[in-house]
N, C-alpha and C positions, 0 to 999 in steps of 0.2 A: 728849258727853263727861261722865267723872266730873269734880262738881264738887270741888276738893282741899280739903282741912281746914284749919284755922288752923295746927294744928302745922307740917302741911306748906308752907303758906306762909312760915311763919318760917323752916323748915330751907331753903328755896328763897332766902330773902334773904341768910341766914349763908353758905349753899354758894356764893352768886354774887359775895358780898363776900370771902370767903376764897380764891376763884378768881383776883379780879380782883387780892388783893395778891400772892399768888404768882406770878402772871404780871409783875408789877411787880418783885417779889424776881428773878426769873429773868432779866428781860429787861434790867434796869437796869445790870450790870456789863458786858454785850457793849456797849449803847449807851455807858458811861463810855469803853471802850477806842477803839470806832469813832468819837467824836467827839475823843479825845485825840489818835488816829492822823492826824486832819487840822488839826490845831491849832499856833498858832505856838509852837515848841519853847522859846523863851524863856517864856514866858507860862505852860504845862506844866510847865516847871521849878520855877517859882515856885508853882505851886497845889498846895493838898493836898487839896481834898474832889473831892467828884464832878463833872465834867465834864458839864454836860448839854447845852452846845451849844458849836460851836467857839471856841477862845481865840484872840482877836485874827483876824487875815487868814487863813482857809483854805489850806493848802499840802499837796500831796503829796509833799514831800520825803523825808517818814520812807519812803514807800513806793518811790520810784526810787531810794534808797541800798538797800533790801531786796532790788529786783529786781537792782541791781548784785553781789549777794552769791553768789557759784556754790556755797557752802556749802550754801544755803538751798534752792538749786534741786537740787543733788545730794539733799539728806535729803528733799525733797519727793518726787524721784523713787523713792527707795528706802522710803518710806513706802507709796507707791503699789505696789510691788512686793510689801511685807509684807500689805497689805489686801488685794490680788487672790490672793495665793498661799494665805495664811492661810485667807481666806473660803472658796476653792476646796475645798482639802483638808479643813477643817473642815466643809464641809456635805456632801462626799460621805462622809465618815465618818460623819457624824449620821445620815445617811437610811440608811445602809447598817444602823449600831447599831439606830436607832429600827425600822427596818422588822423586824428579827429579832425585836427584844424585843415587838414588837405582835402576833407572829403567836401563834395559841394552840395552835397544834402543836408550838411549841418546847418542847424537854425541859429541864427544871429552869427553866423562864421565871422562876420565883419568885427563885431563888436569883440568878440573875444579874441581874435587878433589883433584888436589893439590895444585889450588890457595887457596882452603879452608884449608887445612893442612897448608899451607905456614903461613897463618895469624894467624894461632895458636901459629906458633914460633916466627915469626918475626911481629912485630908491629910497627905502627909510634911513639907510646912513647904518654908522656902525654902533651906536648908542640903542636904537630901537632894536636892531636885529641882536645886541648882545643881552637887550632884556628880554626878549623872546626867547632865546635860549635858555636864559637862566628861569624863567618862569617854566619853561616846561621841563625843567630839571636835569637838563642836559649838560649841565657845566661840570666840569672835571670827569667826564665821560667820554668814552670812544664816539658816542652819537653826535656828540658837539662838533667835531670833524667830519662826519660822515653826510649825515642829513642837509646841513645848511647851504651845501655848496650842489647837492646833488642836480638840481636841474636850474637852468640857465636859459634865458629868453632867446641868446643870440644862438645856442645850438637848437633850440626847438625850432626858429625860424629857418637856419639852414638845412633842417631834417625834412620840416615841411614843405620847402620849395624843390628839395630832391624828390619827395614822394608826388608832389602834384605833377611832376612831369610823366609821372607813369601813367601808360594810356589807358584810357577808360574802359576801353574793350576789354582786357585782362579785368578787370572789375565785373564787367557785364557777363564775360563768360564763366566766370568761378559763380556769380550767383546763379546762374542759369543750371549748374552740377548744383547746386543747392548748398554753396558754403557760407558759412557763416563771415562776418566781421572779424572774428577772431581766427580763424580759419584762412581767410583773405589776409589778414598781416601777416601769419608765420608762415605762410606757403608760396605767396607770391611776392608780398610788400618786399620783406625783410629780404629773401634772395636776391632780388634783383638790384638792393642796393647796399651791398657790401661795401661799395667804394666810400659813400657818405658816412656808413656806420663805421667802418676804419679811422675816419677823420674824427669821428667824434670819440671814438675809444683813447686815440691818441690826443686830443686836447683836454680830456679829462685825467689821464695817466700823468702829464707832464704837468698839469695845474696841482694836481694832488701832491705827486710827487716834490713839486719845488717849495710847496707852501709850509711856511713857519707861521705867519703871522696869528692865525686862527687858532694855531696851538696856544701861542703865546696869550691869547686873550682870553680863550675858551676853556685852559686847564691851568687856571692860574694856582690853584691849590693842589692839583692831581699829583700822584706817584708818579716818580719820574720815569716808571715801565710804561705810561702811555704815552711820552714823548715821541714824536717822528723823528725821523734821522735829520731833519733840515735844522730842527729846533737844538736839537744836541750838537750838530755842525755849528749854527751862531753861538753856542756858548763855546767852543774849541777855537772858533776864528776871531770871534767878537771880544767875548768876555773873558776868554782864559780861564774858564772856572776850574778849579782846582779838583771838583769831581770828575770834570771830562778828560782830565791829563791821568793817563794810566802810569802806573809802577814798571820799571824794567825788573821782569823776572830774576836777572840775573845779578840784581842790587848796584845796578849802574846810576849815575846821575842823571835823569831823564830831562832835565832842564834845556841843555843843549838841544835836546832834539823835540821843541817846542814846535820851530816853525815846519819840521818836516810832519809833525803830526797833523798840522794844521793843511798844509798841502795835501798830505796821504788822502787824508780825510775827506777832502772836497773831490779827489779824484775816485775814492770809493761809492760816493754819492751819485757822480755824474755817467761814471761808466755804463749802470744798466739801461739810462735813455738811449744813452750813443749804441747799445748793441741791438737795441731794441729798434729802433728808430728806421735802419735801413729795410727793415722787413716791412716796414708801414709806408716807406715813402713813395712806391709804387701804385699805391691808391690815393694820397695826398693830394697831388694837383688835380687828380680825375673828380675826387671828391668832393673837393672845395669848390671847381668850376660847375659841378651837376648841381651842388647844394646854393650856387651864388645867384642873388638877386637881380634877374635882367628887368633892364629899363625898357 
């Protein structure tokens, strides 16, 4: 093994310290919310700093009240629907677009690639996009949260670069055996591109799961039964809407549980992504590096 120079050792030390500090910065807010969600509500209301350990006697009262809130369960189901639909549709469209752009035989390939790249740098903006969604009759419907964001230029470019690195000999062998483009895509390209596909799925899932702004814009007069989880969470955390605060089945005054309800709702919304991420992490670095643009 090569012996590291003094400069490399100094860099490794500062790199380690920096990563540790970044990890603390990232973990601390989640830890604060997690500890606050099981703390005594009166002490949480009186506290103004970070909560590193449960205040008072630990309680699950906040989670119990959240579980009794039907609007949270409905919005939870809506978010799952939006995530599954957007991710599935977006993945299909991205694979088709990236596969076409990765083929050397495509006429005007540079022009189409430029059009895709141009939309990543310049876009119509919020108002024109809203007008398009409105004129297509998608306002106050589920489609307004599924279709507009299901195709992105960045994901197309990332996936196209990955597809371009597949040896051309595989395509030629498949064509000699009589395979068409769709069979080549299904039986050759997709199986050898699991890493980049897993990354794109993760990108879409996190993006849709955490989205609330589009719902607030495209569902202005919609039934609350169409609200995603993050929009309901926003009402609880920021607006403290009376509709978002549940009543205790035992008839107790739940005002003292208001801070715990906020913390518990945040934890309920982030736990699924925290559980799913470790299973996709092994593909993440590999997929991003495979699909990265090389100089």
